[in-house]
mmCIF file as Biopython writes it, N, C-alpha, C and O atoms, coordinates in Angstrom:
data_model
#
loop_
_atom_site.group_PDB
_atom_site.id
_atom_site.type_symbol
_atom_site.label_atom_id
_atom_site.label_alt_id
_atom_site.label_comp_id
_atom_site.label_asym_id
_atom_site.label_entity_id
_atom_site.label_seq_id
_atom_site.pdbx_PDB_ins_code
_atom_site.Cartn_x
_atom_site.Cartn_y
_atom_site.Cartn_z
_atom_site.occupancy
_atom_site.B_iso_or_equiv
_atom_site.auth_seq_id
_atom_site.auth_asym_id
_atom_site.pdbx_PDB_model_num
ATOM 1   N N  . UNK A ? 1  ? 14.540 8.793   142.197 1.0 0.0 1  A 1 
ATOM 2   C CA . UNK A ? 1  ? 14.369 8.631   140.842 1.0 0.0 1  A 1 
ATOM 3   C C  . UNK A ? 1  ? 15.579 7.868   140.146 1.0 0.0 1  A 1 
ATOM 4   O O  . UNK A ? 1  ? 15.618 7.686   138.929 1.0 0.0 1  A 1 
ATOM 5   N N  . UNK A ? 2  ? 16.472 7.477   140.949 1.0 0.0 2  A 1 
ATOM 6   C CA . UNK A ? 2  ? 17.530 6.838   140.197 1.0 0.0 2  A 1 
ATOM 7   C C  . UNK A ? 2  ? 16.998 5.284   139.546 1.0 0.0 2  A 1 
ATOM 8   O O  . UNK A ? 2  ? 17.511 4.845   138.516 1.0 0.0 2  A 1 
ATOM 9   N N  . UNK A ? 3  ? 16.107 4.668   140.157 1.0 0.0 3  A 1 
ATOM 10  C CA . UNK A ? 3  ? 15.449 3.621   139.700 1.0 0.0 3  A 1 
ATOM 11  C C  . UNK A ? 3  ? 14.731 3.728   138.411 1.0 0.0 3  A 1 
ATOM 12  O O  . UNK A ? 3  ? 14.500 2.745   137.707 1.0 0.0 3  A 1 
ATOM 13  N N  . UNK A ? 4  ? 14.360 5.008   138.094 1.0 0.0 4  A 1 
ATOM 14  C CA . UNK A ? 4  ? 13.781 5.139   136.803 1.0 0.0 4  A 1 
ATOM 15  C C  . UNK A ? 4  ? 14.799 5.312   135.732 1.0 0.0 4  A 1 
ATOM 16  O O  . UNK A ? 4  ? 14.566 4.840   134.620 1.0 0.0 4  A 1 
ATOM 17  N N  . UNK A ? 5  ? 15.907 5.949   135.971 1.0 0.0 5  A 1 
ATOM 18  C CA . UNK A ? 5  ? 17.041 6.066   135.189 1.0 0.0 5  A 1 
ATOM 19  C C  . UNK A ? 5  ? 17.546 4.551   134.633 1.0 0.0 5  A 1 
ATOM 20  O O  . UNK A ? 5  ? 17.798 4.238   133.469 1.0 0.0 5  A 1 
ATOM 21  N N  . UNK A ? 6  ? 17.612 3.697   135.874 1.0 0.0 6  A 1 
ATOM 22  C CA . UNK A ? 6  ? 18.163 2.430   135.453 1.0 0.0 6  A 1 
ATOM 23  C C  . UNK A ? 6  ? 17.007 1.620   134.716 1.0 0.0 6  A 1 
ATOM 24  O O  . UNK A ? 6  ? 17.304 0.777   133.870 1.0 0.0 6  A 1 
ATOM 25  N N  . UNK A ? 7  ? 15.806 1.864   135.021 1.0 0.0 7  A 1 
ATOM 26  C CA . UNK A ? 7  ? 14.736 1.286   134.239 1.0 0.0 7  A 1 
ATOM 27  C C  . UNK A ? 7  ? 14.681 1.512   132.881 1.0 0.0 7  A 1 
ATOM 28  O O  . UNK A ? 7  ? 14.450 0.597   132.090 1.0 0.0 7  A 1 
ATOM 29  N N  . UNK A ? 8  ? 14.898 2.805   132.497 1.0 0.0 8  A 1 
ATOM 30  C CA . UNK A ? 8  ? 14.992 3.364   131.165 1.0 0.0 8  A 1 
ATOM 31  C C  . UNK A ? 8  ? 16.251 2.879   130.446 1.0 0.0 8  A 1 
ATOM 32  O O  . UNK A ? 8  ? 16.163 2.572   129.257 1.0 0.0 8  A 1 
ATOM 33  N N  . UNK A ? 9  ? 17.346 2.798   131.054 1.0 0.0 9  A 1 
ATOM 34  C CA . UNK A ? 9  ? 18.608 2.187   130.666 1.0 0.0 9  A 1 
ATOM 35  C C  . UNK A ? 9  ? 18.493 0.782   130.114 1.0 0.0 9  A 1 
ATOM 36  O O  . UNK A ? 9  ? 18.911 0.440   129.008 1.0 0.0 9  A 1 
ATOM 37  N N  . UNK A ? 10 ? 17.856 -0.033  131.034 1.0 0.0 10 A 1 
ATOM 38  C CA . UNK A ? 10 ? 17.683 -1.388  130.952 1.0 0.0 10 A 1 
ATOM 39  C C  . UNK A ? 10 ? 16.629 -1.666  129.696 1.0 0.0 10 A 1 
ATOM 40  O O  . UNK A ? 10 ? 16.831 -2.610  128.932 1.0 0.0 10 A 1 
ATOM 41  N N  . UNK A ? 11 ? 15.713 -0.950  129.567 1.0 0.0 11 A 1 
ATOM 42  C CA . UNK A ? 11 ? 14.641 -1.097  128.478 1.0 0.0 11 A 1 
ATOM 43  C C  . UNK A ? 11 ? 15.333 -0.677  127.237 1.0 0.0 11 A 1 
ATOM 44  O O  . UNK A ? 11 ? 14.926 -1.232  126.216 1.0 0.0 11 A 1 
ATOM 45  N N  . UNK A ? 12 ? 16.181 0.084   127.121 1.0 0.0 12 A 1 
ATOM 46  C CA . UNK A ? 12 ? 17.050 0.412   126.003 1.0 0.0 12 A 1 
ATOM 47  C C  . UNK A ? 12 ? 18.060 -0.784  125.389 1.0 0.0 12 A 1 
ATOM 48  O O  . UNK A ? 12 ? 18.249 -1.118  124.220 1.0 0.0 12 A 1 
ATOM 49  N N  . UNK A ? 13 ? 18.543 -1.217  126.449 1.0 0.0 13 A 1 
ATOM 50  C CA . UNK A ? 13 ? 19.527 -2.357  126.306 1.0 0.0 13 A 1 
ATOM 51  C C  . UNK A ? 13 ? 18.812 -3.625  125.804 1.0 0.0 13 A 1 
ATOM 52  O O  . UNK A ? 13 ? 19.314 -4.383  124.974 1.0 0.0 13 A 1 
ATOM 53  N N  . UNK A ? 14 ? 17.592 -3.800  126.371 1.0 0.0 14 A 1 
ATOM 54  C CA . UNK A ? 14 ? 16.837 -4.919  126.075 1.0 0.0 14 A 1 
ATOM 55  C C  . UNK A ? 14 ? 16.341 -4.765  124.372 1.0 0.0 14 A 1 
ATOM 56  O O  . UNK A ? 14 ? 16.310 -5.700  123.572 1.0 0.0 14 A 1 
ATOM 57  N N  . UNK A ? 15 ? 16.001 -3.434  124.105 1.0 0.0 15 A 1 
ATOM 58  C CA . UNK A ? 15 ? 15.719 -3.114  122.807 1.0 0.0 15 A 1 
ATOM 59  C C  . UNK A ? 15 ? 16.938 -3.566  121.851 1.0 0.0 15 A 1 
ATOM 60  O O  . UNK A ? 15 ? 16.738 -4.352  120.926 1.0 0.0 15 A 1 
ATOM 61  N N  . UNK A ? 16 ? 17.935 -3.143  122.065 1.0 0.0 16 A 1 
ATOM 62  C CA . UNK A ? 16 ? 19.106 -3.509  121.360 1.0 0.0 16 A 1 
ATOM 63  C C  . UNK A ? 16 ? 19.398 -5.004  121.169 1.0 0.0 16 A 1 
ATOM 64  O O  . UNK A ? 16 ? 19.808 -5.477  120.109 1.0 0.0 16 A 1 
ATOM 65  N N  . UNK A ? 17 ? 19.151 -5.712  122.291 1.0 0.0 17 A 1 
ATOM 66  C CA . UNK A ? 17 ? 19.216 -7.246  122.179 1.0 0.0 17 A 1 
ATOM 67  C C  . UNK A ? 17 ? 17.952 -7.803  121.363 1.0 0.0 17 A 1 
ATOM 68  O O  . UNK A ? 17 ? 18.074 -8.789  120.636 1.0 0.0 17 A 1 
ATOM 69  N N  . UNK A ? 18 ? 16.920 -7.231  121.493 1.0 0.0 18 A 1 
ATOM 70  C CA . UNK A ? 18 ? 15.638 -7.759  120.626 1.0 0.0 18 A 1 
ATOM 71  C C  . UNK A ? 18 ? 16.034 -7.646  119.019 1.0 0.0 18 A 1 
ATOM 72  O O  . UNK A ? 18 ? 15.657 -8.511  118.229 1.0 0.0 18 A 1 
ATOM 73  N N  . UNK A ? 19 ? 16.845 -6.481  118.595 1.0 0.0 19 A 1 
ATOM 74  C CA . UNK A ? 19 ? 17.196 -6.304  117.314 1.0 0.0 19 A 1 
ATOM 75  C C  . UNK A ? 19 ? 18.408 -7.013  116.993 1.0 0.0 19 A 1 
ATOM 76  O O  . UNK A ? 19 ? 18.791 -6.918  115.828 1.0 0.0 19 A 1 
ATOM 77  N N  . UNK A ? 20 ? 19.050 -7.668  117.752 1.0 0.0 20 A 1 
ATOM 78  C CA . UNK A ? 20 ? 20.243 -8.406  117.745 1.0 0.0 20 A 1 
ATOM 79  C C  . UNK A ? 20 ? 21.504 -7.585  117.293 1.0 0.0 20 A 1 
ATOM 80  O O  . UNK A ? 20 ? 22.304 -7.979  116.445 1.0 0.0 20 A 1 
ATOM 81  N N  . UNK A ? 21 ? 21.580 -6.336  117.999 1.0 0.0 21 A 1 
ATOM 82  C CA . UNK A ? 21 ? 22.781 -5.496  117.644 1.0 0.0 21 A 1 
ATOM 83  C C  . UNK A ? 21 ? 23.720 -5.762  118.786 1.0 0.0 21 A 1 
ATOM 84  O O  . UNK A ? 21 ? 24.866 -5.331  118.664 1.0 0.0 21 A 1 
ATOM 85  N N  . UNK A ? 22 ? 23.393 -6.414  119.883 1.0 0.0 22 A 1 
ATOM 86  C CA . UNK A ? 22 ? 24.268 -6.750  120.993 1.0 0.0 22 A 1 
ATOM 87  C C  . UNK A ? 22 ? 23.911 -8.092  121.512 1.0 0.0 22 A 1 
ATOM 88  O O  . UNK A ? 22 ? 22.788 -8.567  121.340 1.0 0.0 22 A 1 
ATOM 89  N N  . UNK A ? 23 ? 24.884 -8.722  122.161 1.0 0.0 23 A 1 
ATOM 90  C CA . UNK A ? 23 ? 24.603 -10.082 122.878 1.0 0.0 23 A 1 
ATOM 91  C C  . UNK A ? 23 ? 24.317 -9.776  124.323 1.0 0.0 23 A 1 
ATOM 92  O O  . UNK A ? 23 ? 24.649 -8.709  124.838 1.0 0.0 23 A 1 
ATOM 93  N N  . UNK A ? 24 ? 23.719 -10.698 124.934 1.0 0.0 24 A 1 
ATOM 94  C CA . UNK A ? 24 ? 23.197 -10.427 126.371 1.0 0.0 24 A 1 
ATOM 95  C C  . UNK A ? 24 ? 24.367 -10.105 127.228 1.0 0.0 24 A 1 
ATOM 96  O O  . UNK A ? 24 ? 24.334 -9.129  127.978 1.0 0.0 24 A 1 
ATOM 97  N N  . UNK A ? 25 ? 25.474 -10.944 127.142 1.0 0.0 25 A 1 
ATOM 98  C CA . UNK A ? 25 ? 26.626 -10.697 127.983 1.0 0.0 25 A 1 
ATOM 99  C C  . UNK A ? 25 ? 27.184 -9.374  127.732 1.0 0.0 25 A 1 
ATOM 100 O O  . UNK A ? 25 ? 27.684 -8.743  128.663 1.0 0.0 25 A 1 
ATOM 101 N N  . UNK A ? 26 ? 27.137 -8.887  126.504 1.0 0.0 26 A 1 
ATOM 102 C CA . UNK A ? 26 ? 27.677 -7.635  126.098 1.0 0.0 26 A 1 
ATOM 103 C C  . UNK A ? 26 ? 27.098 -6.324  126.834 1.0 0.0 26 A 1 
ATOM 104 O O  . UNK A ? 26 ? 27.743 -5.290  127.009 1.0 0.0 26 A 1 
ATOM 105 N N  . UNK A ? 27 ? 25.796 -6.546  127.224 1.0 0.0 27 A 1 
ATOM 106 C CA . UNK A ? 27 ? 24.969 -5.466  127.986 1.0 0.0 27 A 1 
ATOM 107 C C  . UNK A ? 27 ? 25.717 -5.239  129.323 1.0 0.0 27 A 1 
ATOM 108 O O  . UNK A ? 27 ? 25.934 -4.105  129.752 1.0 0.0 27 A 1 
ATOM 109 N N  . UNK A ? 28 ? 26.051 -6.224  129.880 1.0 0.0 28 A 1 
ATOM 110 C CA . UNK A ? 28 ? 26.465 -6.037  131.455 1.0 0.0 28 A 1 
ATOM 111 C C  . UNK A ? 28 ? 27.936 -6.077  131.628 1.0 0.0 28 A 1 
ATOM 112 O O  . UNK A ? 28 ? 28.422 -5.576  132.642 1.0 0.0 28 A 1 
ATOM 113 N N  . UNK A ? 29 ? 28.745 -6.670  130.660 1.0 0.0 29 A 1 
ATOM 114 C CA . UNK A ? 29 ? 30.153 -6.855  130.905 1.0 0.0 29 A 1 
ATOM 115 C C  . UNK A ? 29 ? 31.220 -5.770  130.257 1.0 0.0 29 A 1 
ATOM 116 O O  . UNK A ? 29 ? 32.425 -5.758  130.505 1.0 0.0 29 A 1 
ATOM 117 N N  . UNK A ? 30 ? 30.614 -4.979  129.488 1.0 0.0 30 A 1 
ATOM 118 C CA . UNK A ? 30 ? 31.597 -4.190  128.757 1.0 0.0 30 A 1 
ATOM 119 C C  . UNK A ? 30 ? 32.151 -2.940  129.504 1.0 0.0 30 A 1 
ATOM 120 O O  . UNK A ? 30 ? 32.938 -2.144  128.993 1.0 0.0 30 A 1 
ATOM 121 N N  . UNK A ? 31 ? 31.668 -2.858  130.738 1.0 0.0 31 A 1 
ATOM 122 C CA . UNK A ? 31 ? 31.999 -1.540  131.432 1.0 0.0 31 A 1 
ATOM 123 C C  . UNK A ? 31 ? 33.261 -1.771  132.430 1.0 0.0 31 A 1 
ATOM 124 O O  . UNK A ? 31 ? 33.716 -0.843  133.098 1.0 0.0 31 A 1 
ATOM 125 N N  . UNK A ? 32 ? 33.774 -3.062  132.472 1.0 0.0 32 A 1 
ATOM 126 C CA . UNK A ? 32 ? 34.859 -3.540  133.257 1.0 0.0 32 A 1 
ATOM 127 C C  . UNK A ? 32 ? 36.143 -3.538  132.422 1.0 0.0 32 A 1 
ATOM 128 O O  . UNK A ? 32 ? 36.242 -4.514  131.679 1.0 0.0 32 A 1 
ATOM 129 N N  . UNK A ? 33 ? 37.006 -2.777  132.388 1.0 0.0 33 A 1 
ATOM 130 C CA . UNK A ? 33 ? 38.161 -2.795  131.719 1.0 0.0 33 A 1 
ATOM 131 C C  . UNK A ? 33 ? 39.475 -3.348  132.333 1.0 0.0 33 A 1 
ATOM 132 O O  . UNK A ? 33 ? 39.844 -2.893  133.416 1.0 0.0 33 A 1 
ATOM 133 N N  . UNK A ? 34 ? 40.176 -4.272  131.723 1.0 0.0 34 A 1 
ATOM 134 C CA . UNK A ? 34 ? 41.320 -4.883  132.265 1.0 0.0 34 A 1 
ATOM 135 C C  . UNK A ? 34 ? 42.416 -4.151  131.801 1.0 0.0 34 A 1 
ATOM 136 O O  . UNK A ? 34 ? 42.338 -3.317  130.899 1.0 0.0 34 A 1 
ATOM 137 N N  . UNK A ? 35 ? 43.545 -4.482  132.467 1.0 0.0 35 A 1 
ATOM 138 C CA . UNK A ? 35 ? 44.854 -3.633  132.296 1.0 0.0 35 A 1 
ATOM 139 C C  . UNK A ? 35 ? 45.274 -3.188  130.934 1.0 0.0 35 A 1 
ATOM 140 O O  . UNK A ? 35 ? 45.705 -2.065  130.669 1.0 0.0 35 A 1 
ATOM 141 N N  . UNK A ? 36 ? 45.075 -4.353  129.942 1.0 0.0 36 A 1 
ATOM 142 C CA . UNK A ? 36 ? 45.461 -3.873  128.660 1.0 0.0 36 A 1 
ATOM 143 C C  . UNK A ? 36 ? 44.481 -3.168  127.816 1.0 0.0 36 A 1 
ATOM 144 O O  . UNK A ? 36 ? 44.607 -3.139  126.591 1.0 0.0 36 A 1 
ATOM 145 N N  . UNK A ? 37 ? 43.363 -2.515  128.531 1.0 0.0 37 A 1 
ATOM 146 C CA . UNK A ? 37 ? 42.468 -1.805  127.874 1.0 0.0 37 A 1 
ATOM 147 C C  . UNK A ? 37 ? 41.299 -2.648  127.228 1.0 0.0 37 A 1 
ATOM 148 O O  . UNK A ? 37 ? 40.392 -2.076  126.624 1.0 0.0 37 A 1 
ATOM 149 N N  . UNK A ? 38 ? 41.338 -3.915  127.358 1.0 0.0 38 A 1 
ATOM 150 C CA . UNK A ? 38 ? 40.429 -4.966  126.893 1.0 0.0 38 A 1 
ATOM 151 C C  . UNK A ? 38 ? 39.347 -5.046  127.957 1.0 0.0 38 A 1 
ATOM 152 O O  . UNK A ? 38 ? 39.610 -4.931  129.155 1.0 0.0 38 A 1 
ATOM 153 N N  . UNK A ? 39 ? 38.042 -5.261  127.453 1.0 0.0 39 A 1 
ATOM 154 C CA . UNK A ? 39 ? 36.966 -5.399  128.354 1.0 0.0 39 A 1 
ATOM 155 C C  . UNK A ? 39 ? 36.811 -6.795  128.821 1.0 0.0 39 A 1 
ATOM 156 O O  . UNK A ? 39 ? 37.264 -7.726  128.156 1.0 0.0 39 A 1 
ATOM 157 N N  . UNK A ? 40 ? 36.181 -6.977  129.953 1.0 0.0 40 A 1 
ATOM 158 C CA . UNK A ? 40 ? 35.865 -8.414  130.416 1.0 0.0 40 A 1 
ATOM 159 C C  . UNK A ? 40 ? 35.185 -9.101  129.345 1.0 0.0 40 A 1 
ATOM 160 O O  . UNK A ? 40 ? 35.562 -10.241 129.074 1.0 0.0 40 A 1 
ATOM 161 N N  . UNK A ? 41 ? 34.163 -8.537  128.646 1.0 0.0 41 A 1 
ATOM 162 C CA . UNK A ? 41 ? 33.400 -9.140  127.811 1.0 0.0 41 A 1 
ATOM 163 C C  . UNK A ? 41 ? 34.241 -9.609  126.627 1.0 0.0 41 A 1 
ATOM 164 O O  . UNK A ? 41 ? 34.047 -10.727 126.150 1.0 0.0 41 A 1 
ATOM 165 N N  . UNK A ? 42 ? 35.210 -8.749  126.121 1.0 0.0 42 A 1 
ATOM 166 C CA . UNK A ? 42 ? 36.016 -9.120  124.944 1.0 0.0 42 A 1 
ATOM 167 C C  . UNK A ? 42 ? 36.990 -10.313 125.292 1.0 0.0 42 A 1 
ATOM 168 O O  . UNK A ? 42 ? 37.111 -11.229 124.478 1.0 0.0 42 A 1 
ATOM 169 N N  . UNK A ? 43 ? 37.744 -10.323 126.582 1.0 0.0 43 A 1 
ATOM 170 C CA . UNK A ? 43 ? 38.471 -11.428 126.862 1.0 0.0 43 A 1 
ATOM 171 C C  . UNK A ? 43 ? 37.614 -12.735 127.104 1.0 0.0 43 A 1 
ATOM 172 O O  . UNK A ? 43 ? 38.128 -13.803 126.775 1.0 0.0 43 A 1 
ATOM 173 N N  . UNK A ? 44 ? 36.338 -12.731 127.658 1.0 0.0 44 A 1 
ATOM 174 C CA . UNK A ? 44 ? 35.649 -13.868 127.631 1.0 0.0 44 A 1 
ATOM 175 C C  . UNK A ? 44 ? 35.160 -14.396 126.263 1.0 0.0 44 A 1 
ATOM 176 O O  . UNK A ? 44 ? 35.049 -15.597 126.015 1.0 0.0 44 A 1 
ATOM 177 N N  . UNK A ? 45 ? 34.898 -13.474 125.459 1.0 0.0 45 A 1 
ATOM 178 C CA . UNK A ? 45 ? 34.590 -13.710 124.127 1.0 0.0 45 A 1 
ATOM 179 C C  . UNK A ? 45 ? 35.736 -14.422 123.381 1.0 0.0 45 A 1 
ATOM 180 O O  . UNK A ? 45 ? 35.460 -15.420 122.714 1.0 0.0 45 A 1 
ATOM 181 N N  . UNK A ? 46 ? 36.886 -14.015 123.446 1.0 0.0 46 A 1 
ATOM 182 C CA . UNK A ? 46 ? 38.173 -14.750 122.922 1.0 0.0 46 A 1 
ATOM 183 C C  . UNK A ? 46 ? 38.253 -16.086 123.383 1.0 0.0 46 A 1 
ATOM 184 O O  . UNK A ? 46 ? 38.761 -16.934 122.649 1.0 0.0 46 A 1 
ATOM 185 N N  . UNK A ? 47 ? 37.768 -16.419 124.631 1.0 0.0 47 A 1 
ATOM 186 C CA . UNK A ? 47 ? 37.958 -17.770 125.313 1.0 0.0 47 A 1 
ATOM 187 C C  . UNK A ? 47 ? 36.574 -18.485 125.248 1.0 0.0 47 A 1 
ATOM 188 O O  . UNK A ? 47 ? 36.297 -19.400 126.023 1.0 0.0 47 A 1 
ATOM 189 N N  . UNK A ? 48 ? 35.693 -18.019 124.266 1.0 0.0 48 A 1 
ATOM 190 C CA . UNK A ? 48 ? 34.451 -18.668 124.069 1.0 0.0 48 A 1 
ATOM 191 C C  . UNK A ? 48 ? 33.648 -18.883 125.393 1.0 0.0 48 A 1 
ATOM 192 O O  . UNK A ? 48 ? 32.978 -19.903 125.555 1.0 0.0 48 A 1 
ATOM 193 N N  . UNK A ? 49 ? 33.731 -17.902 126.329 1.0 0.0 49 A 1 
ATOM 194 C CA . UNK A ? 49 ? 33.230 -17.926 127.680 1.0 0.0 49 A 1 
ATOM 195 C C  . UNK A ? 49 ? 33.634 -19.036 128.573 1.0 0.0 49 A 1 
ATOM 196 O O  . UNK A ? 49 ? 32.978 -19.347 129.567 1.0 0.0 49 A 1 
ATOM 197 N N  . UNK A ? 50 ? 34.707 -19.617 128.209 1.0 0.0 50 A 1 
ATOM 198 C CA . UNK A ? 50 ? 35.344 -20.772 129.087 1.0 0.0 50 A 1 
ATOM 199 C C  . UNK A ? 50 ? 36.061 -20.112 130.166 1.0 0.0 50 A 1 
ATOM 200 O O  . UNK A ? 50 ? 36.906 -19.242 129.955 1.0 0.0 50 A 1 
ATOM 201 N N  . UNK A ? 51 ? 35.703 -20.550 131.402 1.0 0.0 51 A 1 
ATOM 202 C CA . UNK A ? 51 ? 36.482 -20.054 132.599 1.0 0.0 51 A 1 
ATOM 203 C C  . UNK A ? 51 ? 37.391 -21.021 133.193 1.0 0.0 51 A 1 
ATOM 204 O O  . UNK A ? 51 ? 36.946 -22.096 133.595 1.0 0.0 51 A 1 
ATOM 205 N N  . UNK A ? 52 ? 38.629 -20.733 133.284 1.0 0.0 52 A 1 
ATOM 206 C CA . UNK A ? 52 ? 39.555 -21.848 133.628 1.0 0.0 52 A 1 
ATOM 207 C C  . UNK A ? 52 ? 39.155 -22.395 135.103 1.0 0.0 52 A 1 
ATOM 208 O O  . UNK A ? 52 ? 38.687 -21.685 135.993 1.0 0.0 52 A 1 
ATOM 209 N N  . UNK A ? 53 ? 39.394 -23.630 135.192 1.0 0.0 53 A 1 
ATOM 210 C CA . UNK A ? 53 ? 39.290 -24.257 136.572 1.0 0.0 53 A 1 
ATOM 211 C C  . UNK A ? 53 ? 40.614 -24.136 137.288 1.0 0.0 53 A 1 
ATOM 212 O O  . UNK A ? 53 ? 41.671 -24.476 136.757 1.0 0.0 53 A 1 
ATOM 213 N N  . UNK A ? 54 ? 40.522 -23.625 138.557 1.0 0.0 54 A 1 
ATOM 214 C CA . UNK A ? 54 ? 41.818 -23.651 139.340 1.0 0.0 54 A 1 
ATOM 215 C C  . UNK A ? 54 ? 41.705 -24.401 140.625 1.0 0.0 54 A 1 
ATOM 216 O O  . UNK A ? 54 ? 40.686 -24.268 141.302 1.0 0.0 54 A 1 
ATOM 217 N N  . UNK A ? 55 ? 42.599 -25.116 140.979 1.0 0.0 55 A 1 
ATOM 218 C CA . UNK A ? 55 ? 42.599 -26.053 142.169 1.0 0.0 55 A 1 
ATOM 219 C C  . UNK A ? 55 ? 42.669 -25.260 143.310 1.0 0.0 55 A 1 
ATOM 220 O O  . UNK A ? 55 ? 43.507 -24.359 143.267 1.0 0.0 55 A 1 
ATOM 221 N N  . UNK A ? 56 ? 42.014 -25.367 144.298 1.0 0.0 56 A 1 
ATOM 222 C CA . UNK A ? 56 ? 42.175 -24.898 145.761 1.0 0.0 56 A 1 
ATOM 223 C C  . UNK A ? 56 ? 42.709 -25.723 146.631 1.0 0.0 56 A 1 
ATOM 224 O O  . UNK A ? 56 ? 42.211 -26.794 146.978 1.0 0.0 56 A 1 
ATOM 225 N N  . UNK A ? 57 ? 43.950 -25.162 147.092 1.0 0.0 57 A 1 
ATOM 226 C CA . UNK A ? 57 ? 44.575 -26.066 148.198 1.0 0.0 57 A 1 
ATOM 227 C C  . UNK A ? 57 ? 44.340 -25.846 149.452 1.0 0.0 57 A 1 
ATOM 228 O O  . UNK A ? 57 ? 44.842 -26.571 150.311 1.0 0.0 57 A 1 
#
C-alpha cells in the first residue's frame, strides 16, 4: 500500500503546482538540507538553477 500513499502525496503536490503555490523543482528538492540549514532548492534558486562546470582531470 506504500504506492497508494505516494500516489496521494504526488496528487496533492501536483494540485499545489496547478494553483501556482509551488514551483515544480520545489516539490522534489526541499527535503535535502545542506550543512547551513539551507535546502538544495533554496541554494539552486539563489544561483538561478545554474550548476557550475567543473573540469575532470
